[in-house]
DRENGU-896866 format. One record per residue (C-alpha): x, y, z; residue in one letter; residue number from 1. Coordinates in steps of 0.5 Angstrom, whole numbers, plus 500, padded with zeros to 3 digits. Layout:
N
REC    x    y    z  type  seq
REC    X    Y    Z     a  NUM
...
END
This chain:
407
REC    x    y    z  type  seq
REC  729  540  368     m    1
REC  730  544  375     e    2
REC  735  548  372     s    3
REC  730  550  366     e    4
REC  725  552  371     n    5
REC  730  557  375     q    6
REC  732  560  368     n    7
REC  724  561  366     e    8
REC  723  564  373     s    9
REC  729  569  373     s   10
REC  727  571  366     n   11
REC  720  572  368     k   12
REC  723  576  374     s   13
REC  727  581  369     k   14
REC  721  582  365     k   15
REC  717  584  371     m   16
REC  722  588  373     l   17
REC  722  591  366     l   18
REC  715  592  366     i   19
REC  715  595  373     v   20
REC  721  600  371     g   21
REC  717  602  364     i   22
REC  711  603  368     i   23
REC  715  608  373     l   24
REC  717  612  368     i   25
REC  711  613  365     i   26
REC  708  615  371     i   27
REC  714  620  373     v   28
REC  713  623  366     a   29
REC  705  623  366     l   30
REC  706  627  373     i   31
REC  711  632  370     a   32
REC  706  633  364     m   33
REC  700  634  369     v   34
REC  705  639  373     m   35
REC  707  643  366     v   36
REC  699  642  364     m   37
REC  696  645  371     n   38
REC  701  651  372     k   39
REC  698  656  377     t   40
REC  696  662  374     p   41
REC  701  666  378     k   42
REC  706  661  375     a   43
REC  704  663  368     i   44
REC  705  671  370     f   45
REC  711  669  373     e   46
REC  714  666  366     e   47
REC  712  673  363     q   48
REC  715  677  368     i   49
REC  722  673  366     d   50
REC  721  674  359     k   51
REC  719  682  359     l   52
REC  725  683  364     l   53
REC  730  680  360     s   54
REC  734  684  355     y   55
REC  741  684  352     e   56
REC  746  689  355     n   57
REC  748  694  350     a   58
REC  754  695  354     e   59
REC  757  688  353     d   60
REC  759  691  346     h   61
REC  764  696  344     k   62
REC  759  700  340     s   63
REC  751  700  339     m   64
REC  748  703  333     k   65
REC  740  704  332     m   66
REC  736  705  326     n   67
REC  729  707  325     m   68
REC  724  709  320     e   69
REC  717  711  321     l   70
REC  711  712  316     s   71
REC  704  713  316     m   72
REC  698  713  312     n   73
REC  691  716  313     v   74
REC  685  714  309     e   75
REC  678  716  311     g   76
REC  673  721  309     g   77
REC  673  729  308     q   78
REC  674  730  315     e   79
REC  681  727  315     t   80
REC  683  730  309     e   81
REC  688  735  312     e   82
REC  691  730  316     m   83
REC  692  725  310     a   84
REC  695  731  307     n   85
REC  700  732  312     l   86
REC  702  725  314     l   87
REC  701  721  308     n   88
REC  708  720  303     d   89
REC  712  723  309     a   90
REC  717  719  313     k   91
REC  722  720  319     m   92
REC  728  717  320     s   93
REC  732  717  327     f   94
REC  739  714  328     n   95
REC  743  713  335     v   96
REC  750  711  336     e   97
REC  754  710  342     v   98
REC  761  709  343     d   99
REC  761  704  350     n  100
REC  769  706  351     e  101
REC  769  713  350     t  102
REC  762  715  352     k  103
REC  761  719  345     d  104
REC  754  719  343     e  105
REC  751  721  336     q  106
REC  744  723  334     y  107
REC  741  724  327     r  108
REC  734  726  325     i  109
REC  731  726  318     e  110
REC  724  728  316     l  111
REC  722  728  308     t  112
REC  715  729  305     k  113
REC  715  725  298     g  114
REC  722  728  294     d  115
REC  723  734  299     n  116
REC  727  734  305     e  117
REC  724  738  311     i  118
REC  729  736  317     i  119
REC  736  734  317     n  120
REC  739  735  323     a  121
REC  745  731  327     s  122
REC  748  732  334     a  123
REC  754  729  337     k  124
REC  755  729  345     m  125
REC  763  729  346     d  126
REC  764  726  353     s  127
REC  772  728  353     e  128
REC  771  735  351     s  129
REC  764  735  355     e  130
REC  761  739  349     k  131
REC  756  738  344     a  132
REC  756  739  336     y  133
REC  749  741  332     i  134
REC  749  741  325     n  135
REC  742  743  322     l  136
REC  743  741  315     g  137
REC  741  746  309     e  138
REC  738  751  315     l  139
REC  745  753  317     f  140
REC  752  752  314     n  141
REC  756  752  320     k  142
REC  756  747  326     t  143
REC  754  750  333     i  144
REC  758  748  339     e  145
REC  755  748  346     m  146
REC  758  747  353     d  147
REC  755  742  356     i  148
REC  760  741  362     s  149
REC  754  743  367     e  150
REC  750  737  365     m  151
REC  756  732  366     f  152
REC  757  735  373     e  153
REC  750  734  375     d  154
REC  750  727  373     g  155
REC  744  729  368     a  156
REC  748  727  361     n  157
REC  745  722  357     a  158
REC  749  716  359     t  159
REC  748  717  366     e  160
REC  741  718  366     s  161
REC  741  711  363     l  162
REC  744  708  369     n  163
REC  737  707  373     f  164
REC  735  703  366     m  165
REC  740  699  366     q  166
REC  737  695  372     l  167
REC  733  691  366     l  168
REC  740  689  363     t  169
REC  745  688  369     a  170
REC  744  681  370     k  171
REC  745  681  378     k  172
REC  740  687  379     a  173
REC  735  684  374     e  174
REC  735  678  378     a  175
REC  733  682  384     i  176
REC  728  686  381     l  177
REC  724  680  378     k  178
REC  725  676  385     k  179
REC  722  683  388     e  180
REC  716  683  384     i  181
REC  714  676  384     k  182
REC  715  676  392     a  183
REC  710  682  392     q  184
REC  704  679  387     l  185
REC  700  675  392     k  186
REC  697  669  391     n  187
REC  690  672  392     e  188
REC  691  677  386     y  189
REC  691  670  381     f  190
REC  685  666  379     t  191
REC  683  662  373     s  192
REC  677  659  370     e  193
REC  675  655  363     k  194
REC  673  660  358     s  195
REC  672  659  350     t  196
REC  675  663  344     i  197
REC  671  662  337     d  198
REC  668  656  340     s  199
REC  675  653  342     e  200
REC  677  651  350     n  201
REC  682  656  353     v  202
REC  684  657  360     t  203
REC  683  665  363     k  204
REC  689  666  368     n  205
REC  687  673  371     m  206
REC  691  678  375     l  207
REC  686  683  379     k  208
REC  688  688  383     m  209
REC  685  694  386     s  210
REC  688  701  385     g  211
REC  690  701  392     k  212
REC  693  694  392     e  213
REC  697  697  386     l  214
REC  699  703  389     k  215
REC  702  699  395     d  216
REC  705  694  391     t  217
REC  709  699  387     i  218
REC  711  703  393     k  219
REC  713  696  397     t  220
REC  717  694  391     i  221
REC  721  701  391     c  222
REC  722  701  398     q  223
REC  725  694  399     n  224
REC  729  695  393     l  225
REC  732  702  396     s  226
REC  734  698  402     q  227
REC  737  693  399     n  228
REC  744  694  399     d  229
REC  746  688  394     e  230
REC  741  691  389     f  231
REC  744  699  390     i  232
REC  751  696  389     n  233
REC  750  694  382     c  234
REC  750  701  380     f  235
REC  756  706  380     e  236
REC  751  712  382     n  237
REC  747  708  388     g  238
REC  745  714  392     d  239
REC  741  717  385     e  240
REC  738  710  384     v  241
REC  735  711  391     k  242
REC  733  718  390     s  243
REC  729  715  384     m  244
REC  726  709  387     l  245
REC  723  714  393     q  246
REC  721  719  387     d  247
REC  717  714  384     i  248
REC  714  712  392     i  249
REC  712  720  392     y  250
REC  709  720  385     e  251
REC  705  714  387     v  252
REC  702  717  393     d  253
REC  700  723  390     d  254
REC  696  719  385     d  255
REC  689  720  386     k  256
REC  686  713  384     i  257
REC  678  712  387     s  258
REC  677  706  392     d  259
REC  672  703  386     d  260
REC  678  702  381     t  261
REC  680  696  379     y  262
REC  685  693  374     l  263
REC  685  686  371     e  264
REC  690  683  367     l  265
REC  688  676  363     d  266
REC  692  671  360     l  267
REC  688  666  355     y  268
REC  692  660  354     t  269
REC  691  653  351     k  270
REC  695  647  349     g  271
REC  698  642  354     i  272
REC  704  646  354     f  273
REC  700  653  356     p  274
REC  701  658  350     k  275
REC  698  665  350     i  276
REC  693  666  345     v  277
REC  690  672  348     r  278
REC  691  678  353     v  279
REC  686  683  356     d  280
REC  687  689  360     f  281
REC  681  692  363     v  282
REC  680  698  368     i  283
REC  674  699  371     t  284
REC  672  705  375     e  285
REC  665  708  377     n  286
REC  662  703  373     n  287
REC  665  704  367     q  288
REC  670  699  364     e  289
REC  675  700  358     i  290
REC  678  694  355     r  291
REC  684  693  351     v  292
REC  684  686  348     q  293
REC  689  683  344     v  294
REC  689  676  340     t  295
REC  694  672  336     q  296
REC  692  671  329     v  297
REC  699  668  327     s  298
REC  706  668  329     n  299
REC  707  675  326     e  300
REC  700  678  327     e  301
REC  696  680  332     y  302
REC  689  683  332     a  303
REC  686  688  337     y  304
REC  680  692  339     q  305
REC  679  697  345     i  306
REC  672  697  348     l  307
REC  668  702  352     q  308
REC  663  699  356     n  309
REC  663  693  351     n  310
REC  662  697  345     e  311
REC  668  697  340     q  312
REC  671  704  340     a  313
REC  678  702  336     i  314
REC  680  696  332     e  315
REC  686  694  328     g  316
REC  692  690  327     t  317
REC  699  689  329     v  318
REC  704  685  325     k  319
REC  711  684  327     i  320
REC  717  681  322     q  321
REC  724  680  325     d  322
REC  729  678  319     n  323
REC  736  678  319     d  324
REC  736  683  324     n  325
REC  731  688  321     q  326
REC  725  689  324     a  327
REC  718  691  322     k  328
REC  712  693  325     v  329
REC  706  695  322     e  330
REC  700  698  326     v  331
REC  693  699  323     t  332
REC  687  703  327     a  333
REC  680  704  325     t  334
REC  675  708  328     a  335
REC  669  712  326     e  336
REC  671  710  318     g  337
REC  678  713  319     t  338
REC  684  708  318     t  339
REC  691  710  320     v  340
REC  697  705  319     t  341
REC  704  706  322     a  342
REC  710  703  319     t  343
REC  716  702  323     a  344
REC  723  699  321     t  345
REC  729  699  324     g  346
REC  735  695  326     n  347
REC  741  695  332     i  348
REC  748  693  330     v  349
REC  754  692  335     y  350
REC  761  693  335     d  351
REC  762  698  329     e  352
REC  766  704  328     e  353
REC  761  710  329     l  354
REC  760  715  323     s  355
REC  764  720  321     q  356
REC  761  727  324     f  357
REC  762  733  320     d  358
REC  766  738  324     m  359
REC  767  743  319     n  360
REC  766  751  321     d  361
REC  765  750  328     v  362
REC  762  756  331     v  363
REC  761  756  339     a  364
REC  754  759  341     t  365
REC  757  765  345     e  366
REC  760  767  338     e  367
REC  755  767  334     l  368
REC  754  773  330     t  369
REC  748  777  328     m  370
REC  749  775  321     e  371
REC  749  768  323     d  372
REC  742  768  326     i  373
REC  739  772  320     m  374
REC  742  767  316     i  375
REC  739  762  320     l  376
REC  732  765  320     y  377
REC  732  767  313     g  378
REC  734  760  311     n  379
REC  728  757  316     f  380
REC  723  762  312     l  381
REC  725  759  305     q  382
REC  725  752  308     s  383
REC  720  746  306     n  384
REC  719  746  314     l  385
REC  716  753  314     y  386
REC  712  752  308     d  387
REC  709  746  312     i  388
REC  708  750  318     i  389
REC  705  755  315     e  390
REC  700  751  311     q  391
REC  697  747  316     f  392
REC  697  752  322     s  393
REC  695  758  317     g  394
REC  699  763  321     d  395
REC  704  767  317     t  396
REC  706  772  323     s  397
REC  713  769  323     l  398
REC  714  772  316     m  399
REC  709  778  317     s  400
REC  710  780  324     g  401
REC  718  780  323     n  402
REC  719  783  316     s  403
REC  722  789  319     y  404
REC  728  785  321     m  405
REC  730  785  313     f  406
REC  728  792  312     e  407
END
């Protein structure tokens, strides 16, 4: 009997421990959820800083190809007819190819209107020979060679000029930059309050700074980065990076911002795990306010409006699709009865061989003859490009004023 009582007591103790354990787990989970649910405004902004300053490093790949196509459409009254005639049915494509091993670069730009080709030009930057090669399509049947060695000597070629921007992709520099930005955003700049959007409860997280505070923050960030050897050593051209940071400081100093200028960034969040549903950017100066408001409609669509003193000036939408490495962005803007739609599609491909570049009949710029120049000029006057310039500028001086050249 006594043994049974002991077993029963032991079982009760185990059950009690189990219950206490479960309660503790629940309490810990609740505490964790409360910590997540009650993120400070600064923590929410810091998350967005981490996302914005995180990019894939293109230099981790052998090569990179970027392709983009842009088209526009204008709808409105008679006052926009000329703009519609110019932009509707026109398409522009832009291609960039970079070989990260040889440092060669290729560019191509094409502009068409309907079935008519307006521009078809391409260029190649050859790192080894320090020369650029340019093809102008039907405007000229030769490849023009240019000496760009001075650009390489001055460190101003395209690949070196990108070194400063690599701070966004170099992991170590990226981490230092994020840490420095967060350190300079003082707690006093951040506040939050309860709000509603379409009768739905949300939290408004605000980052508000005066123009002077923003200038001082930018200058402090740049000054600290320029004196941070760990950051500067992330770049081969550290002295150039230091110089660029100092240039930013000088430019900020020269910027005349009045004492009553304020900049505010508002992130509206909802849900247990804060999800951003609207973003407002506000500039106030001399009792005048301009507000850019962006609201998430769906995972792929955002609506925006630009307000001046609470009166709508422009409204529109932004639709973003990203499928199978093919991105599409469609932006509409409506103001005073006119709607402009811009559509951009594009993709980035890594580790493919660069396209073959036409190097037939190469002629150096200093070897161009007067006959070559006259052929180029004559082709231009007979091109669709010239027809468009003449049609929309009403200026025929290029042809009439220089007709003596053909006499």
